[in-house]
C-alpha positions as CSV (number, residue, x, y, z in Angstrom):
1,X,3.9,-104.2,34.1
2,X,6.6,-100.6,33.6
3,X,6.5,-101.9,29.3
4,X,3.0,-102.3,29.8
5,X,2.0,-98.4,30.8
6,X,4.6,-97.5,28.1
7,X,2.9,-99.4,25.3
8,X,0.0,-97.4,26.4
9,X,2.1,-94.3,26.2
10,X,3.5,-95.2,22.8
11,X,-1.2,-96.0,22.0
12,X,-1.5,-92.4,22.9
13,X,-0.1,-90.7,19.9
14,X,-2.3,-92.3,17.5
15,X,-5.7,-91.4,19.8
16,X,-3.7,-87.8,19.5
17,X,-3.8,-87.6,16.5
18,X,-6.4,-88.9,15.3
19,X,-8.4,-85.8,17.5
20,X,-6.6,-83.7,15.9
21,X,-7.1,-84.7,12.5
22,X,-11.3,-85.1,13.4
23,X,-11.4,-81.7,15.0
24,X,-9.4,-79.7,12.3
25,X,-11.4,-81.1,10.3
26,X,-14.7,-80.9,11.4
27,X,-13.3,-76.5,12.0
28,X,-12.9,-76.2,8.5
29,X,-15.8,-78.0,7.7
30,X,-18.0,-75.5,9.6
31,X,-19.3,-72.4,7.3
32,X,-18.0,-68.7,8.0
33,X,-15.5,-67.1,7.2
34,X,-13.0,-66.2,10.9
35,X,-11.1,-63.5,9.2
36,X,-14.6,-62.1,8.5
37,X,-15.6,-62.5,12.2
38,X,-12.3,-61.0,13.6
39,X,-12.8,-57.5,11.3
40,X,-16.3,-57.2,11.8
41,X,-19.0,-56.0,9.0
42,X,-17.3,-52.6,7.8
43,X,-14.3,-55.1,6.7
44,X,-13.3,-54.0,3.3
45,X,-12.6,-57.3,1.3
46,X,-8.7,-56.3,0.9
47,X,-8.1,-56.5,4.9
48,X,-9.9,-59.9,4.9
49,X,-7.6,-61.2,2.4
50,X,-4.7,-60.3,3.9
51,X,-6.2,-60.9,7.4
52,X,-6.3,-64.6,5.5
53,X,-3.1,-64.5,4.7
54,X,-1.7,-63.4,7.8
55,X,-3.7,-66.2,9.3
56,X,-2.5,-70.0,6.9
57,X,-6.5,-69.4,6.2
58,X,-5.9,-68.9,2.8
59,X,-3.4,-72.0,1.9
60,X,-5.3,-76.0,1.2
61,X,-7.2,-78.0,3.9
62,X,-3.3,-80.7,3.4
63,X,-1.3,-77.9,3.7
64,X,-2.4,-76.1,7.4
65,X,-3.8,-79.6,8.6
66,X,0.0,-80.9,8.0
67,X,1.2,-77.3,9.5
68,X,-1.1,-77.9,12.7
69,X,-0.2,-81.1,13.4
70,X,3.9,-81.0,12.8
71,X,4.3,-77.7,15.4
72,X,1.9,-80.0,18.0
73,X,4.2,-83.3,17.8
74,X,7.9,-81.9,17.2
75,X,7.3,-78.0,18.6
76,X,4.1,-79.0,21.6
77,X,3.1,-75.3,19.6
78,X,-1.1,-75.5,20.0
79,X,-1.0,-72.1,18.2
80,X,-2.2,-68.4,18.6
81,X,-5.3,-66.7,19.1
82,X,-6.8,-64.9,16.3
83,X,-8.8,-63.1,18.2
84,X,-6.1,-62.1,21.2
85,X,-3.2,-63.2,19.1
86,X,-1.5,-65.2,22.2
87,X,0.2,-69.1,22.5
88,X,-2.5,-71.1,23.2
89,X,-0.1,-73.1,25.6
90,X,0.7,-70.2,27.9
91,X,-3.4,-69.5,28.3
92,X,-4.0,-72.6,28.7
93,X,-1.8,-74.0,30.7
94,X,-2.9,-70.9,32.5
95,X,-6.2,-71.7,34.1
96,X,-5.1,-75.3,33.9
97,X,-5.2,-75.1,37.6
98,X,-8.4,-73.5,38.4
99,X,-9.9,-76.6,36.0
100,X,-7.9,-78.8,37.2
101,X,-8.4,-78.2,40.9
102,X,-12.2,-78.0,40.8
103,X,-12.8,-80.7,38.9
104,X,-10.2,-83.2,41.4
105,X,-12.6,-81.7,44.1
106,X,-15.8,-83.4,42.4
107,X,-14.6,-86.2,41.8
108,X,-13.3,-86.4,45.4
109,X,-17.1,-85.6,46.7
110,X,-18.1,-88.4,43.4
111,X,-16.5,-90.8,44.5
112,X,-16.8,-90.8,48.2
113,X,-20.4,-90.1,48.4
114,X,-21.3,-92.7,45.8
115,X,-19.4,-95.4,47.6
116,X,-21.0,-94.8,50.8
117,X,-24.5,-94.9,48.7
118,X,-24.0,-97.7,46.6
119,X,-22.6,-99.5,49.5
120,X,-25.8,-98.9,52.1
121,X,-28.2,-100.0,48.9
122,X,-26.3,-102.7,48.1
123,X,-26.0,-104.1,52.1
124,X,-29.9,-103.3,52.3
125,X,-31.3,-104.6,49.2
126,X,-34.8,-103.5,48.9
127,X,-34.9,-101.9,52.0
128,X,-35.6,-98.5,52.6
129,X,-32.0,-97.4,52.6
130,X,-32.0,-99.1,49.0
131,X,-34.8,-97.4,47.8
132,X,-34.1,-93.4,49.3
133,X,-30.0,-94.4,47.4
134,X,-31.4,-95.9,43.8
135,X,-33.8,-92.4,43.8
136,X,-31.0,-89.0,44.8
137,X,-29.4,-91.4,42.3
138,X,-31.9,-91.3,39.4
139,X,-32.5,-87.9,40.0
140,X,-28.6,-87.0,40.0
141,X,-28.7,-89.3,36.3
142,X,-31.4,-87.4,35.1
143,X,-30.8,-83.8,36.0
144,X,-28.4,-82.0,34.3
145,X,-26.0,-80.2,35.7
146,X,-26.4,-76.7,34.6
147,X,-30.5,-77.0,35.6
148,X,-28.7,-77.9,38.6
149,X,-26.3,-75.2,38.9
150,X,-29.0,-72.6,37.7
151,X,-30.9,-73.6,40.7
152,X,-28.3,-73.3,43.8
153,X,-27.3,-70.2,42.5
154,X,-30.8,-69.3,42.8
155,X,-31.0,-70.8,46.6
156,X,-27.4,-70.0,47.7
157,X,-26.7,-67.2,46.5
158,X,-30.2,-65.1,45.9
159,X,-32.1,-66.6,48.1
160,X,-30.2,-67.1,51.3
161,X,-27.2,-64.6,50.4
162,X,-24.9,-67.6,51.9
163,X,-22.5,-68.3,49.0
164,X,-21.5,-66.0,45.8
165,X,-22.9,-66.9,43.0
166,X,-20.3,-66.2,40.4
167,X,-16.2,-65.5,40.1
168,X,-13.4,-66.1,41.5
169,X,-11.9,-66.0,44.8
170,X,-11.3,-68.1,48.1
171,X,-12.8,-71.4,49.1
172,X,-16.5,-70.5,48.9
173,X,-16.2,-69.3,45.3
174,X,-16.5,-73.4,44.6
175,X,-18.4,-74.8,46.2
176,X,-21.5,-74.4,44.2
177,X,-19.5,-75.7,40.9
178,X,-18.1,-78.5,42.9
179,X,-21.1,-79.9,43.7
180,X,-23.6,-78.9,40.6
181,X,-20.7,-80.9,38.8
182,X,-20.2,-84.0,40.7
183,X,-24.0,-85.1,41.0
184,X,-24.0,-87.4,38.3
185,X,-20.8,-88.6,38.8
186,X,-21.9,-89.2,42.9
187,X,-25.7,-90.7,40.9
188,X,-23.3,-93.6,38.2
189,X,-20.7,-94.2,40.7
190,X,-23.3,-95.1,43.7
191,X,-25.6,-97.0,40.6
192,X,-22.5,-99.6,39.9
193,X,-21.3,-99.7,43.0
194,X,-24.2,-100.7,44.2
195,X,-24.6,-103.7,41.1
196,X,-21.0,-104.7,42.3
197,X,-21.2,-105.1,46.2
198,X,-24.8,-107.1,45.3
199,X,-23.3,-109.6,42.7
200,X,-20.3,-110.0,45.4
201,X,-22.4,-110.1,48.7
202,X,-23.2,-113.7,47.5
203,X,-20.2,-115.3,46.9
204,X,-18.7,-117.8,48.7
205,X,-16.5,-115.9,50.3
206,X,-17.9,-113.3,52.0
207,X,-20.0,-116.1,53.8
208,X,-17.2,-117.9,55.0
209,X,-15.8,-114.5,56.7
210,X,-18.8,-114.3,58.1
211,X,-18.8,-117.8,59.4
212,X,-15.2,-116.6,61.4
213,X,-17.3,-114.5,63.6
214,X,-15.8,-111.4,61.4
215,X,-17.2,-107.5,62.2
216,X,-19.7,-107.0,59.4
217,X,-18.3,-103.8,59.1
218,X,-14.7,-105.3,58.9
219,X,-16.8,-107.6,55.9
220,X,-17.8,-104.8,54.2
221,X,-14.6,-102.9,53.6
222,X,-11.7,-105.7,54.1
223,X,-13.6,-108.2,51.8
224,X,-16.6,-107.1,49.4
225,X,-15.4,-103.2,49.2
226,X,-12.0,-104.8,47.6
227,X,-13.5,-107.5,45.3
228,X,-16.6,-104.2,44.1
229,X,-14.0,-102.3,43.1
230,X,-12.9,-102.7,39.7
231,X,-15.7,-102.2,38.4
232,X,-16.2,-98.6,40.3
233,X,-12.3,-97.8,39.5
234,X,-13.5,-98.1,35.2
235,X,-17.0,-95.7,36.0
236,X,-14.8,-93.0,38.4
237,X,-12.3,-93.0,35.6
238,X,-15.1,-92.4,33.4
239,X,-17.0,-89.9,35.3
240,X,-13.5,-88.1,35.5
241,X,-12.7,-87.3,32.4
242,X,-16.2,-86.5,31.7
243,X,-16.6,-83.8,34.8
244,X,-13.3,-82.6,32.7
245,X,-15.2,-82.5,29.3
246,X,-18.4,-81.0,31.2
247,X,-16.2,-77.6,33.1
248,X,-17.5,-75.9,30.1
249,X,-21.0,-75.4,31.1
250,X,-20.3,-75.0,34.6
251,X,-17.5,-72.6,34.2
252,X,-19.7,-70.5,32.5
253,X,-22.1,-70.7,34.4
254,X,-19.9,-69.2,37.6
255,X,-17.8,-67.2,35.3
256,X,-14.8,-69.2,36.3
257,X,-11.7,-67.7,34.3
258,X,-10.8,-71.7,33.5
259,X,-9.9,-74.2,30.1
260,X,-13.9,-74.3,29.7
261,X,-14.8,-70.5,29.6
262,X,-12.0,-70.1,26.8
263,X,-13.0,-72.8,25.0
264,X,-16.6,-71.7,24.7
265,X,-15.3,-68.2,23.7
266,X,-13.2,-69.5,21.2
267,X,-16.6,-70.9,19.6
268,X,-18.6,-67.3,20.0
269,X,-15.3,-66.0,18.4
270,X,-14.9,-68.7,16.4
271,X,-11.5,-68.9,17.1
272,X,-10.5,-71.8,16.0
273,X,-6.7,-72.4,17.2
274,X,-8.4,-72.3,21.0
275,X,-11.2,-74.6,20.2
276,X,-8.4,-77.1,18.7
277,X,-6.1,-77.2,21.6
278,X,-8.5,-77.5,24.3
279,X,-10.0,-80.5,22.1
280,X,-6.7,-82.2,22.5
281,X,-6.0,-81.2,25.8
282,X,-8.8,-83.3,26.1
283,X,-8.2,-85.6,24.7
284,X,-5.1,-86.2,26.7
285,X,-6.8,-86.2,29.8
286,X,-9.5,-88.7,29.0
287,X,-6.4,-91.5,27.9
288,X,-4.2,-90.7,30.8
289,X,-7.6,-91.5,32.8
290,X,-8.5,-94.6,31.1
291,X,-4.1,-94.8,31.7
292,X,-4.7,-94.9,35.5
293,X,-7.8,-96.7,35.6
294,X,-6.3,-99.8,33.8
295,X,-2.8,-99.1,35.7
296,X,-5.1,-99.2,38.8
297,X,-6.7,-102.0,38.7
298,X,-3.3,-103.8,38.9
299,X,-3.4,-102.6,42.9
300,X,-6.6,-103.5,43.2
301,X,-6.7,-107.1,42.2
302,X,-3.4,-109.2,42.2
303,X,-4.0,-111.5,40.2
304,X,-4.1,-108.6,36.8
305,X,-0.4,-107.6,38.4
306,X,0.5,-111.8,38.1
307,X,-0.7,-111.7,34.4
308,X,1.2,-108.1,33.6
309,X,4.4,-109.7,35.4
310,X,3.5,-112.9,34.1
311,X,4.0,-111.8,30.1
312,X,6.9,-109.8,30.4
313,X,8.4,-113.1,32.4
314,X,7.4,-115.1,28.9
315,X,9.1,-112.8,26.8
316,X,12.0,-112.4,28.6
317,X,12.0,-116.2,27.9
318,X,11.8,-116.1,24.5
319,X,14.4,-113.5,24.5
320,X,16.5,-116.1,26.3
321,X,15.7,-119.0,24.1
322,X,16.2,-117.3,21.1
């Protein structure tokens, strides 16, 4: 298992390298000059040329890309903001706890509520509980997160004045963003849980468990859900990465000073190093989420763990024979 984790971690290097090359190339091809954006329309050509030289924008594309890759991989340097002059890594790590906290809370809500809805729908197929849960899931999948966020602000902040509309502070400031972020995850997990439960509930071992006189709750939680968790974990891992990436919209709507708002400010001001740093971070988070999903498989399904252990034992035997 340890070798598998190490192997996956090493595979992250070419993945992140590909992300870096792609986002750097896209931003390089975008029309517009960051130096002109920073200095404004009153800047002279000499001032623009001097700033381009200071920022390294007058170098060839390959040279700029090589400098960025070497700084990122060998010095863990994401660059410096064109606008503020502050190192990107400093800004990102100062804002990361807010974005990660919001994403973690939203993912817990999505996982718990989505599984409960999916179990209710799967164990009451074609009944009113099933139809109600699937209607909720359909609405959640179809509803844009930014529109839901605005509707929540209008209802609970403007009309009822129960919760703050934006900003940062106590736990009450994160209730509306967490709800708006988790709706899509709830819908996806609920639909996948229902499908997995319906597939598992028809298995022979479930019929055997019920014939032994086990209570229905025990059958659901110990037998059905345990064996249905693998596809649910896959959806949950993707949902967490999606929640982290979707923070751009939610943090902008609620003015949360996190990674999403930082990235949006970089996009609007053509601050390319900020955008590149945030995209690289999102790529790392998504890769780690997929790694955690694969590790979780081994804890949920003993057959997968045995497969990993069997492969490592075979390699040891081959090495001993050689």
